[in-house]
C-alpha positions as CSV (number, residue, x, y, z in Angstrom):
1,M,63.8,90.6,126.1
2,R,62.7,87.6,123.9
3,I,63.6,88.0,120.2
4,A,62.4,86.0,117.3
5,I,64.8,86.2,114.3
6,I,62.9,85.2,111.2
7,N,65.1,84.6,108.1
8,L,62.7,85.0,105.2
9,T,64.6,83.9,102.1
10,G,63.5,82.4,98.9
11,G,65.5,79.3,99.7
12,G,69.2,80.2,99.7
13,M,71.3,82.5,101.7
14,S,74.2,84.7,100.6
15,G,77.6,84.4,102.1
16,G,77.3,87.9,103.5
17,Y,73.9,87.1,105.2
18,R,75.4,83.9,106.7
19,K,78.4,85.8,108.1
20,Y,76.0,88.4,109.6
21,L,74.1,85.7,111.5
22,Q,77.2,83.9,112.6
23,N,78.6,87.1,114.1
24,V,75.5,88.7,115.5
25,I,73.5,85.8,117.0
26,P,76.1,84.7,119.5
27,R,76.8,88.3,120.6
28,M,73.1,89.0,121.0
29,A,72.6,85.8,122.9
30,A,75.3,86.9,125.4
31,H,73.8,90.4,125.8
32,P,72.5,91.0,129.4
33,D,69.2,92.4,128.0
34,I,68.4,89.2,126.0
35,E,66.6,86.4,127.7
36,A,66.1,84.1,124.7
37,I,66.3,84.0,120.9
38,L,64.2,82.0,118.5
39,C,65.9,81.7,115.1
40,A,63.8,80.4,112.2
41,S,65.2,79.5,108.7
42,Q,64.8,77.0,106.0
43,P,65.7,73.4,107.2
44,Y,68.2,72.7,104.4
45,L,70.4,75.6,105.4
46,K,71.1,73.9,108.7
47,V,71.7,77.2,110.4
48,Q,72.1,75.5,113.8
49,D,75.2,73.8,112.6
50,W,77.0,77.1,112.2
51,F,77.2,77.7,115.9
52,E,78.6,76.2,119.1
53,P,75.8,75.4,121.5
54,L,74.0,78.5,122.7
55,T,71.9,77.8,125.7
56,N,69.3,80.6,125.2
57,V,69.0,80.2,121.4
58,N,66.5,77.8,119.8
59,F,66.7,77.0,116.1
60,I,63.5,76.1,114.2
61,D,62.4,75.6,110.6
62,C,60.3,77.8,108.5
63,K,59.1,77.6,104.9
64,P,60.9,79.4,102.1
65,Y,59.5,82.9,101.7
66,R,56.7,83.4,99.2
67,L,54.9,86.7,98.5
68,F,51.8,86.7,100.8
69,G,52.8,83.1,101.8
70,Y,54.0,83.7,105.3
71,R,50.5,83.4,106.6
72,T,50.3,79.8,105.5
73,D,53.3,78.7,107.6
74,S,51.2,77.3,110.4
75,E,54.1,75.6,112.1
76,L,56.1,78.8,112.3
77,N,53.1,80.6,113.7
78,K,52.6,77.9,116.3
79,N,56.3,78.1,117.4
80,L,56.1,81.9,117.6
81,K,53.0,81.8,119.7
82,K,54.6,79.3,122.1
83,F,57.9,81.3,122.3
84,S,56.0,84.5,123.2
85,S,58.5,87.0,121.7
86,D,58.7,90.7,122.6
87,V,59.8,91.6,119.1
88,V,60.3,90.0,115.7
89,F,63.5,90.8,113.8
90,V,63.5,90.2,110.1
91,P,67.0,90.8,108.8
92,T,65.7,91.2,105.2
93,E,63.3,93.6,103.4
94,R,60.5,91.0,103.5
95,F,57.0,91.6,104.9
96,F,56.0,89.8,108.1
97,R,53.3,90.2,110.7
98,F,52.5,88.2,113.9
99,N,49.8,88.7,116.5
100,G,50.4,92.3,117.5
101,V,54.2,91.8,118.1
102,P,56.4,94.7,116.8
103,V,58.5,93.9,113.7
104,V,61.9,95.3,112.9
105,N,63.2,94.9,109.3
106,M,66.7,95.4,108.0
107,I,67.4,96.2,104.4
108,Q,70.2,94.1,102.9
109,N,69.6,94.5,99.1
110,M,69.4,97.9,97.4
111,E,69.5,96.6,93.8
112,P,65.7,96.7,93.3
113,F,65.6,100.4,94.2
114,V,68.1,102.0,91.9
115,S,67.9,102.8,88.2
116,G,70.6,102.5,85.5
117,I,71.3,98.8,85.9
118,D,70.9,97.3,82.4
119,G,71.3,93.8,81.2
120,N,68.9,91.8,83.4
121,P,66.8,89.2,81.5
122,L,63.0,89.6,81.5
123,G,62.4,87.1,84.3
124,E,65.0,88.8,86.5
125,R,63.5,92.2,85.9
126,F,60.1,90.9,86.9
127,K,61.6,89.3,90.1
128,I,63.3,92.6,91.0
129,W,60.0,94.5,90.4
130,V,58.2,92.2,92.8
131,Q,61.0,92.5,95.3
132,R,60.7,96.3,95.1
133,I,57.0,96.3,95.8
134,D,57.3,93.8,98.7
135,A,60.2,95.5,100.2
136,K,58.5,98.9,100.2
137,R,55.4,97.3,101.8
138,S,57.5,95.7,104.5
139,I,59.4,98.9,105.4
140,L,56.3,101.1,105.4
141,K,54.4,98.7,107.7
142,S,57.3,97.7,110.0
143,N,57.6,99.2,113.4
144,R,61.2,100.1,113.0
145,V,63.9,99.8,110.3
146,I,67.6,99.1,110.5
147,A,69.7,100.7,107.8
148,I,73.2,99.3,107.4
149,S,74.6,102.4,105.8
150,D,73.9,106.2,105.6
151,F,73.1,105.6,101.9
152,V,70.2,103.3,102.8
153,R,69.0,105.6,105.6
154,D,69.0,108.6,103.3
155,F,67.2,106.7,100.6
156,L,64.4,105.7,103.0
157,I,64.0,109.2,104.2
158,Q,64.2,111.0,100.9
159,Q,62.5,108.5,98.6
160,W,60.0,106.8,100.8
161,N,59.4,109.5,103.4
162,I,60.1,107.1,106.3
163,P,60.4,109.2,109.5
164,D,63.9,109.8,110.6
165,D,63.1,108.6,114.1
166,K,61.9,105.2,112.8
167,I,65.3,104.3,111.3
168,G,68.4,103.1,113.1
169,L,71.8,103.2,111.5
170,V,73.7,100.0,112.3
171,Y,76.8,99.2,110.2
172,H,77.8,95.6,109.8
173,G,81.1,94.5,111.3
174,I,84.1,93.2,109.5
175,D,86.1,90.2,110.5
176,L,89.9,90.7,110.7
177,P,91.5,87.4,109.6
178,E,94.2,85.9,111.8
179,N,94.5,82.5,110.2
180,K,97.2,82.6,107.5
181,N,96.2,79.2,106.1
182,V,95.2,79.9,102.5
183,E,94.6,77.8,99.4
184,R,95.0,78.6,95.8
185,P,91.8,78.0,93.8
186,A,92.1,75.1,91.3
187,A,91.0,77.5,88.5
188,I,94.0,79.7,89.0
189,P,97.4,78.5,87.5
190,E,100.5,78.3,89.6
191,N,102.9,81.2,89.8
192,M,100.2,83.9,89.2
193,E,100.8,85.6,92.6
194,G,100.9,89.4,92.2
195,Q,99.9,89.3,88.5
196,F,96.1,89.6,88.7
197,L,93.2,91.9,89.6
198,F,90.6,90.3,91.7
199,T,86.8,90.9,91.8
200,A,84.1,88.9,93.7
201,G,80.4,88.6,94.1
202,S,77.4,87.0,92.4
203,I,77.6,87.2,88.6
204,R,74.9,89.6,87.5
205,P,74.6,93.0,85.8
206,A,74.6,94.9,89.1
207,R,78.2,93.8,89.6
208,G,79.3,95.9,86.7
209,I,81.9,93.2,85.7
210,E,81.9,94.7,82.1
211,E,83.9,97.7,83.4
212,A,86.8,95.5,84.6
213,L,86.8,93.6,81.3
214,Y,86.7,96.7,79.2
215,A,89.6,98.2,81.2
216,L,91.6,95.0,80.8
217,S,91.1,95.2,77.0
218,Y,91.9,98.9,77.0
219,L,95.2,98.2,78.8
220,N,96.1,95.3,76.5
221,D,99.0,97.1,74.8
222,K,100.4,98.6,78.0
223,C,99.8,95.7,80.5
224,S,99.4,92.5,78.5
225,N,100.6,90.4,81.4
226,I,97.9,91.5,83.8
227,K,95.1,88.9,84.5
228,L,91.6,89.2,85.9
229,V,90.2,86.7,88.4
230,I,86.4,86.7,88.8
231,A,84.9,84.8,91.7
232,G,81.2,84.2,92.4
233,E,78.2,82.1,91.7
234,T,76.2,82.3,88.5
235,S,72.5,81.6,89.3
236,S,70.3,79.8,86.7
237,G,68.7,83.1,85.7
238,M,72.1,84.6,84.9
239,K,73.5,81.9,82.7
240,K,72.7,83.8,79.5
241,Y,74.3,87.0,81.0
242,R,77.4,85.0,81.9
243,K,77.5,83.5,78.4
244,S,77.4,87.0,76.9
245,L,80.4,88.0,79.0
246,E,82.3,84.9,77.9
247,S,81.6,85.7,74.3
248,W,82.9,89.2,74.6
249,I,86.0,87.9,76.3
250,E,86.5,85.4,73.4
251,M,85.9,88.1,70.8
252,H,88.5,90.4,72.3
253,N,91.2,87.7,72.7
254,L,91.2,87.8,76.5
255,R,90.4,84.2,77.2
256,S,93.9,83.5,78.4
257,R,93.8,86.4,80.8
258,V,90.4,86.0,82.5
259,F,89.8,83.3,85.1
260,W,86.4,82.3,86.4
261,T,86.7,80.5,89.8
262,E,83.0,80.1,90.6
263,S,82.2,80.2,94.4
264,L,85.2,80.0,96.6
265,N,85.6,78.9,100.2
266,E,87.2,81.2,102.8
267,K,90.8,79.8,102.3
268,E,90.5,80.3,98.6
269,M,89.1,83.8,98.9
270,A,91.9,84.7,101.3
271,W,94.5,83.4,98.8
272,C,93.0,85.7,96.1
273,Y,92.8,88.7,98.4
274,R,96.4,88.3,99.5
275,N,97.9,87.5,96.2
276,S,96.1,90.1,94.0
277,L,97.6,93.2,92.6
278,A,94.4,95.0,93.6
279,F,90.8,94.2,94.5
280,V,88.4,95.9,92.0
281,M,84.8,96.6,93.1
282,T,82.7,97.7,90.1
283,S,79.3,97.3,91.8
284,R,76.5,99.6,90.6
285,V,75.1,99.7,94.2
286,E,75.6,98.2,97.6
287,S,73.7,98.5,100.9
288,F,77.0,97.9,102.8
289,G,79.4,95.8,100.8
290,M,80.6,92.8,102.8
291,I,83.1,91.9,100.1
292,A,84.5,95.4,100.3
293,G,85.1,94.8,104.0
294,E,86.8,91.5,103.4
295,A,89.1,93.0,100.9
296,M,90.2,95.7,103.3
297,A,90.6,93.3,106.1
298,H,93.0,91.2,104.0
299,C,95.0,94.4,103.3
300,C,94.1,94.6,99.6
301,V,95.0,97.6,97.6
302,C,91.5,98.6,96.5
303,I,89.9,100.2,93.5
304,A,86.2,101.1,93.6
305,A,83.5,102.7,91.5
306,D,82.2,105.9,93.0
307,N,78.8,104.3,93.5
308,P,76.7,104.2,96.6
309,C,77.6,103.2,99.3
310,L,81.2,102.3,98.4
311,P,83.0,105.6,99.4
312,E,81.1,105.4,102.7
313,I,82.6,101.9,103.5
314,F,86.0,102.1,101.8
315,G,86.7,105.7,103.1
316,D,90.2,106.7,102.2
317,S,91.4,103.2,101.6
318,A,90.4,103.0,97.9
319,I,91.2,104.6,94.6
320,Y,87.9,105.7,93.1
321,Y,86.8,106.1,89.5
322,P,83.6,107.5,87.9
323,P,81.0,104.8,87.4
324,K,80.9,103.1,84.0
325,D,84.1,104.9,82.9
326,Y,86.3,102.0,82.0
327,K,89.1,104.3,80.8
328,A,89.2,105.9,84.3
329,L,89.3,102.4,85.8
330,A,92.2,101.6,83.5
331,N,94.0,104.7,84.8
332,A,93.3,103.6,88.4
333,I,94.8,100.2,87.6
334,Q,97.9,101.9,86.1
335,T,98.2,104.0,89.3
336,V,98.2,100.8,91.4
337,L,100.8,99.3,89.1
338,S,103.1,102.3,89.6
339,L,103.1,102.0,93.4
340,D,106.5,101.0,94.9
341,K,106.8,98.6,97.8
342,S,106.5,101.2,100.4
343,Q,103.4,102.8,98.8
344,R,101.7,99.4,98.5
345,N,102.4,98.6,102.1
346,E,101.0,102.0,103.2
347,A,97.8,101.4,101.1
348,S,97.5,97.9,102.6
349,Q,97.8,99.1,106.1
350,R,95.3,101.9,105.5
351,A,92.8,99.3,104.2
352,R,93.3,97.1,107.3
353,K,92.9,100.1,109.6
354,R,89.7,101.1,107.9
355,A,88.3,97.6,108.2
356,A,89.0,97.6,111.9
357,Q,86.6,100.5,112.4
358,F,83.7,98.2,111.7
359,S,83.1,96.0,114.9
360,W,80.7,93.1,115.2
361,D,80.4,93.9,118.9
362,I,79.1,97.3,118.1
363,T,76.8,95.9,115.5
364,A,75.2,93.5,118.0
365,E,75.0,96.1,120.7
366,R,73.3,98.6,118.4
367,T,71.0,96.0,117.0
368,V,69.7,95.1,120.5
369,S,69.3,98.8,121.1
370,E,67.1,99.2,118.0
371,L,65.0,96.2,119.0
372,V,64.5,97.7,122.5
373,K,63.4,101.0,120.9
374,A,60.8,99.1,118.8
375,V,59.4,97.4,121.8
376,E,59.2,100.5,123.9
377,S,57.6,102.6,121.2
378,F,55.1,99.8,120.4
379,R,54.0,99.6,124.0
380,L,53.4,103.4,124.1
381,K,50.8,103.2,121.3
């Protein structure tokens, strides 16, 4: 089978998306049913540099995704025609069509499809509205859909009436780190090991960072020595939102206890995971939650909002609290603080064991299986 993987992004690529490709492409390339792979992405991402040489994988360039603009990428269309693929795999919820070849989409981002996420600026709300329309169009018109959690699968069936037999459930894998080489981020002072809560991800309202800040303030009298480390990039459209959080921190005299690290490399992330009191995930919604997987893999004691699909991924390895209830989050933090060494070790091992249940080998195998199903059903039409 010849597979074209088309990475339709607006220009950038999240760390989770990158890890997905880094893990899945080599495994798919080694699969006995795969003859060749054509991987298209924006040139400045330099995706080909992420891999050791793969003899049956060819990397090509494509233009950044624009609504209705894929038709104008004549070079991509020429390369696809020359490659003669059996199936096109688009690992995003973006619309794509090519010359009667079956298309399989995967949903990575569920934020546009849930309500109750307040705080986005006007421009971002419009962007999310467009994403929602385009994503629904892509899923309705695709030949097959890969859902990366039961939450996503159930949403497609119940909200969009997508037939059950058109959807394949394929969880992401989780890397289990073996390298113990870590590096303290420059933004974190020395001697803070074991004294901070850690949260990570892009800085935006869907992250629910406010809950962690409110809980920190609420615990001020009881746990004044506890710090909060916030890792993640702030996009240009979220600068105002970030400023509002910083103003709130200043107003509540928390500046000395909150540390913004911006984006971190793998060694820095590993240091934060391994030296935190707990990893706190306050996200309003996730399609899978790669950060959740990383935290478990690094043996973090985890606290998570009871939002989709976090219980599905964390399983019994997290302490849950009701969404938007910062007092309940504060209680969960106090529960973590009360754990003795044996209890912390037990929680850490439970997290690691849960992470080990998500295998990239299985992800690649089931992805190939879904692509085969798309080709077979397309040929029967």
